[in-house]
LOFILO-92370 format. One record per residue (C-alpha): residue number from 1; residue in three letters; chain; x, y, z. Coordinates in steps of 0.5 Angstrom, whole numbers. Example, Ala and Ser with C-alpha at 12.3 -4.5 7.8 and 13.67 -1.06 7.14 Angstrom:
ATOM   n res chain     X     Y     Z
ATOM   1 ALA     A    25    -9    16
ATOM   2 SER     A    27    -2    14
end
This chain:
ATOM   n res chain     X     Y     Z
ATOM   1 MET     A   133    83   265
ATOM   2 ALA     A   132    90   263
ATOM   3 VAL     A   137    93   268
ATOM   4 PRO     A   143    89   264
ATOM   5 ILE     A   141    92   258
ATOM   6 ILE     A   140    99   261
ATOM   7 ALA     A   147    99   264
ATOM   8 GLY     A   150    96   258
ATOM   9 GLN     A   148   101   254
ATOM  10 ASP     A   150   107   259
ATOM  11 VAL     A   157   104   259
ATOM  12 VAL     A   157   104   251
ATOM  13 GLU     A   155   111   251
ATOM  14 ALA     A   160   113   256
ATOM  15 LEU     A   166   110   253
ATOM  16 ALA     A   164   110   246
ATOM  17 GLU     A   167   116   242
ATOM  18 PRO     A   164   119   236
ATOM  19 ARG     A   166   116   230
ATOM  20 ALA     A   168   123   226
ATOM  21 GLY     A   172   124   233
ATOM  22 VAL     A   176   118   232
ATOM  23 LEU     A   177   119   225
ATOM  24 ARG     A   180   126   226
ATOM  25 HIS     A   184   123   232
ATOM  26 VAL     A   187   118   228
ATOM  27 VAL     A   188   122   222
ATOM  28 SER     A   192   128   226
ATOM  29 SER     A   196   123   230
ATOM  30 LEU     A   198   120   223
ATOM  31 ALA     A   200   127   220
ATOM  32 SER     A   204   128   226
ATOM  33 ASN     A   208   122   226
ATOM  34 ARG     A   214   122   222
ATOM  35 LYS     A   214   114   221
ATOM  36 ALA     A   207   115   218
ATOM  37 VAL     A   208   121   213
ATOM  38 THR     A   215   117   211
ATOM  39 GLY     A   211   111   209
ATOM  40 ALA     A   205   114   206
ATOM  41 ALA     A   209   118   202
ATOM  42 LEU     A   213   112   199
ATOM  43 LEU     A   207   108   198
ATOM  44 GLY     A   204   114   195
ATOM  45 VAL     A   210   114   190
ATOM  46 PHE     A   209   107   188
ATOM  47 THR     A   202   107   187
ATOM  48 ILE     A   202   113   182
ATOM  49 VAL     A   208   109   179
ATOM  50 ALA     A   203   103   178
ATOM  51 ILE     A   197   107   176
ATOM  52 PHE     A   201   111   171
ATOM  53 ALA     A   206   106   168
ATOM  54 PRO     A   204   107   161
ATOM  55 LEU     A   206   114   161
ATOM  56 ILE     A   212   114   165
ATOM  57 ALA     A   215   108   162
ATOM  58 PRO     A   219   110   156
ATOM  59 TYR     A   219   104   152
ATOM  60 ASP     A   215    97   151
ATOM  61 PRO     A   218    93   157
ATOM  62 HIS     A   218    86   153
ATOM  63 ALA     A   220    89   146
ATOM  64 LEU     A   227    87   144
ATOM  65 LEU     A   229    93   141
ATOM  66 PHE     A   236    95   143
ATOM  67 ASP     A   243    92   144
ATOM  68 PRO     A   244    88   150
ATOM  69 ILE     A   247    90   156
ATOM  70 LEU     A   248    97   155
ATOM  71 HIS     A   250   102   160
ATOM  72 PRO     A   246   107   163
ATOM  73 SER     A   245   113   159
ATOM  74 ALA     A   240   119   157
ATOM  75 GLN     A   236   114   153
ATOM  76 HIS     A   236   108   158
ATOM  77 LEU     A   236   110   165
ATOM  78 LEU     A   238   103   168
ATOM  79 GLY     A   241   101   161
ATOM  80 THR     A   238    94   158
ATOM  81 THR     A   238    87   159
ATOM  82 GLN     A   241    81   156
ATOM  83 ASN     A   236    81   151
ATOM  84 GLY     A   236    88   149
ATOM  85 GLN     A   230    90   153
ATOM  86 ASP     A   230    97   157
ATOM  87 THR     A   231    96   164
ATOM  88 PHE     A   228   102   167
ATOM  89 SER     A   221   100   163
ATOM  90 GLN     A   221    94   166
ATOM  91 LEU     A   222    96   173
ATOM  92 VAL     A   216   101   172
ATOM  93 TRP     A   211    96   170
ATOM  94 SER     A   214    91   175
ATOM  95 THR     A   211    96   180
ATOM  96 ARG     A   204    94   178
ATOM  97 GLU     A   204    87   180
ATOM  98 SER     A   209    87   186
ATOM  99 LEU     A   204    92   189
ATOM 100 ALA     A   198    88   187
ATOM 101 LEU     A   201    82   190
ATOM 102 ALA     A   203    86   197
ATOM 103 VAL     A   196    89   198
ATOM 104 ILE     A   192    83   195
ATOM 105 ALA     A   195    78   199
ATOM 106 GLY     A   196    82   205
ATOM 107 VAL     A   188    83   205
ATOM 108 MET     A   187    76   204
ATOM 109 ALA     A   191    74   210
ATOM 110 THR     A   188    79   215
ATOM 111 THR     A   181    76   213
ATOM 112 VAL     A   183    69   215
ATOM 113 SER     A   187    72   221
ATOM 114 VAL     A   180    75   223
ATOM 115 LEU     A   176    70   221
ATOM 116 VAL     A   180    64   225
ATOM 117 GLY     A   182    69   231
ATOM 118 VAL     A   176    73   233
ATOM 119 THR     A   171    67   232
ATOM 120 ALA     A   176    62   236
ATOM 121 ALA     A   176    67   242
ATOM 122 TYR     A   169    69   242
ATOM 123 LEU     A   165    62   241
ATOM 124 GLY     A   170    59   246
ATOM 125 GLY     A   169    52   248
ATOM 126 LEU     A   171    46   243
ATOM 127 TRP     A   171    52   237
ATOM 128 ASP     A   177    55   241
ATOM 129 HIS     A   181    49   242
ATOM 130 VAL     A   180    46   235
ATOM 131 LEU     A   182    53   231
ATOM 132 ASN     A   187    55   236
ATOM 133 LEU     A   190    48   235
ATOM 134 PHE     A   190    49   227
ATOM 135 THR     A   193    56   229
ATOM 136 ASP     A   199    53   233
ATOM 137 VAL     A   200    48   227
ATOM 138 PHE     A   202    53   222
ATOM 139 LEU     A   206    57   227
ATOM 140 VAL     A   211    52   228
ATOM 141 ILE     A   211    50   221
ATOM 142 PRO     A   218    53   218
ATOM 143 THR     A   215    58   213
ATOM 144 LEU     A   220    58   208
ATOM 145 PRO     A   220    51   206
ATOM 146 LEU     A   213    50   207
ATOM 147 MET     A   212    56   201
ATOM 148 ILE     A   217    53   197
ATOM 149 VAL     A   214    46   197
ATOM 150 ILE     A   207    49   196
ATOM 151 ALA     A   209    53   190
ATOM 152 ALA     A   214    47   187
ATOM 153 TYR     A   208    42   187
ATOM 154 ALA     A   203    47   184
ATOM 155 SER     A   201    46   177
ATOM 156 ASN     A   200    53   175
ATOM 157 ARG     A   206    58   178
ATOM 158 GLY     A   202    65   176
ATOM 159 VAL     A   200    70   181
ATOM 160 ALA     A   194    67   184
ATOM 161 VAL     A   198    61   186
ATOM 162 LEU     A   203    66   189
ATOM 163 ILE     A   198    70   193
ATOM 164 ALA     A   195    63   196
ATOM 165 VAL     A   202    61   198
ATOM 166 ILE     A   203    67   202
ATOM 167 VAL     A   196    67   205
ATOM 168 VAL     A   197    60   207
ATOM 169 THR     A   203    61   210
ATOM 170 GLY     A   202    68   213
ATOM 171 TRP     A   195    68   217
ATOM 172 SER     A   197    65   223
ATOM 173 TYR     A   201    70   227
ATOM 174 GLY     A   196    75   226
ATOM 175 ALA     A   190    70   228
ATOM 176 ARG     A   194    69   235
ATOM 177 GLN     A   194    76   236
ATOM 178 LEU     A   187    78   234
ATOM 179 ARG     A   185    72   239
ATOM 180 SER     A   188    75   245
ATOM 181 GLN     A   185    81   244
ATOM 182 ALA     A   178    78   243
ATOM 183 LEU     A   179    74   249
ATOM 184 ALA     A   180    81   253
ATOM 185 LEU     A   174    84   250
ATOM 186 ARG     A   169    77   250
ATOM 187 ASN     A   166    79   257
ATOM 188 ARG     A   166    87   257
ATOM 189 GLU     A   159    90   259
ATOM 190 PHE     A   157    92   252
ATOM 191 LEU     A   158    85   249
ATOM 192 GLU     A   154    82   255
ATOM 193 ALA     A   148    88   253
ATOM 194 ALA     A   148    85   246
ATOM 195 ARG     A   147    78   248
ATOM 196 VAL     A   142    80   253
ATOM 197 ARG     A   138    84   247
ATOM 198 GLY     A   138    77   243
ATOM 199 GLU     A   143    79   238
ATOM 200 ARG     A   146    74   234
ATOM 201 SER     A   154    72   234
ATOM 202 LEU     A   155    74   227
ATOM 203 TYR     A   152    81   229
ATOM 204 ILE     A   156    82   235
ATOM 205 ILE     A   163    80   232
ATOM 206 ALA     A   162    84   226
ATOM 207 PHE     A   159    90   229
ATOM 208 GLU     A   161    90   236
ATOM 209 VAL     A   168    86   237
ATOM 210 LEU     A   171    88   230
ATOM 211 PRO     A   170    96   231
ATOM 212 ASN     A   174    95   237
ATOM 213 MET     A   180    92   234
ATOM 214 THR     A   181    96   228
ATOM 215 SER     A   188    99   230
ATOM 216 LEU     A   190    92   231
ATOM 217 ILE     A   187    89   224
ATOM 218 VAL     A   190    95   220
ATOM 219 ALA     A   197    93   224
ATOM 220 ILE     A   196    86   222
ATOM 221 PHE     A   195    88   215
ATOM 222 LEU     A   201    92   214
ATOM 223 GLY     A   205    87   217
ATOM 224 ALA     A   202    82   212
ATOM 225 ALA     A   204    86   207
ATOM 226 VAL     A   211    87   209
ATOM 227 TYR     A   211    79   209
ATOM 228 ALA     A   208    79   202
ATOM 229 VAL     A   213    83   199
ATOM 230 LEU     A   219    79   201
ATOM 231 ALA     A   215    72   200
ATOM 232 ALA     A   213    74   193
ATOM 233 ALA     A   220    77   191
ATOM 234 VAL     A   224    70   194
ATOM 235 LEU     A   219    65   191
ATOM 236 GLN     A   220    69   184
ATOM 237 PHE     A   227    70   185
ATOM 238 ILE     A   228    62   186
ATOM 239 GLY     A   224    61   180
ATOM 240 LEU     A   218    59   183
ATOM 241 GLY     A   214    64   180
ATOM 242 ASP     A   212    65   173
ATOM 243 SER     A   218    68   169
ATOM 244 SER     A   214    71   164
ATOM 245 ASP     A   211    76   169
ATOM 246 LEU     A   213    83   170
ATOM 247 SER     A   215    84   177
ATOM 248 TRP     A   221    86   181
ATOM 249 GLY     A   222    78   183
ATOM 250 THR     A   222    76   176
ATOM 251 MET     A   227    82   174
ATOM 252 LEU     A   232    79   180
ATOM 253 TYR     A   231    72   177
ATOM 254 TRP     A   233    74   170
ATOM 255 ALA     A   238    78   172
ATOM 256 GLU     A   241    73   176
ATOM 257 HIS     A   240    68   171
ATOM 258 ASN     A   244    72   166
ATOM 259 GLY     A   249    74   170
ATOM 260 ALA     A   248    81   171
ATOM 261 LEU     A   254    83   176
ATOM 262 LEU     A   259    79   171
ATOM 263 ALA     A   256    82   165
ATOM 264 GLY     A   258    89   168
ATOM 265 SER     A   250    91   169
ATOM 266 PRO     A   249    92   177
ATOM 267 GLN     A   244    96   176
ATOM 268 TRP     A   239    91   173
ATOM 269 VAL     A   240    87   180
ATOM 270 LEU     A   240    94   185
ATOM 271 ALA     A   234    97   182
ATOM 272 PRO     A   229    92   183
ATOM 273 GLY     A   232    90   190
ATOM 274 LEU     A   232    97   192
ATOM 275 CYS     A   225    98   190
ATOM 276 ILE     A   223    91   194
ATOM 277 ALA     A   226    94   200
ATOM 278 LEU     A   223   101   200
ATOM 279 LEU     A   216    98   199
ATOM 280 GLY     A   217    93   205
ATOM 281 GLY     A   220    99   209
ATOM 282 ALA     A   214   103   207
ATOM 283 PHE     A   209    98   210
ATOM 284 ALA     A   213    97   216
ATOM 285 LEU     A   214   105   217
ATOM 286 MET     A   206   105   217
ATOM 287 ASN     A   206    99   222
ATOM 288 TYR     A   210   102   227
ATOM 289 ALA     A   206   109   226
ATOM 290 PHE     A   200   105   228
ATOM 291 ASP     A   203   101   234
ATOM 292 GLU     A   205   108   237
ATOM 293 ILE     A   198   111   236
ATOM 294 ALA     A   195   105   239
ATOM 295 ASN     A   200   104   245
ATOM 296 PRO     A   202   110   248
ATOM 297 ALA     A   208   107   251
ATOM 298 LEU     A   211   106   244
ATOM 299 ARG     A   211   113   243
ATOM 300 PRO     A   218   117   242
ATOM 301 VAL     A   219   121   248
ATOM 302 ARG     A   220   129   246
ATOM 303 LYS     A   224   133   250
ATOM 304 LYS     A   221   140   252
ATOM 305 ALA     A   224   146   250
ATOM 306 ARG     A   227   150   255
end
């Protein structure tokens, strides 16, 4: 039994690249990728706005201080709402909740995907059949109607409920992808060596399988974050969120509820809609960049200079 251990360790040492070298490679690849740089810059801008919202916003977003439906001016960059609130201040403060929803829901959905997908593939047998069936059920259920039903019947429509709805409806696709890759790794030599050493399944999954799936896990998180941005905005826009919260979705809800376009205040609608598109685009660009780094076939072909 000593031979497989030595062979497995030799394979790991021959194939494994130092962690620092891998990190430098990923950072350099991201820095040279235009999609990654653009996405990271947009995410950086939104993060700075969310952190320093009290310093950036000129007024209290809830204060009823001004005349209703004022046009954009030096005092009110995006005009005012139907209730006399400064629209730009609301937009700045709304960045906090919208960004937090995307990140938290993305992390939680990815965690569920990892737990279900990797566990099913590694354990196999009955566990794989049951968890795979569970995943298939959520894959075939129409997402939007399921979100609306869950949110509509929830007694509390706060941020926690929105996150729960997004996680419940957004984990299955990532779980299917992770299961496929974990199946490809299940019989690799370094895992066989870990089993022969007597390592527990939890240790093997956490320290042997998951590190080899890092790029896919990051890509799944970015995809889940895009889904969370759009799903939260949709639910809040149709009135299934807490209308007293400050987010881009609730801004769209109140703009539509108060007839912003008919009242001559299109910026009340366009500003949060543009922010939703830009934040979703930032996560999507980062996702495309990680796909290109992980899969050379997806990298753009650059013509050699003559």
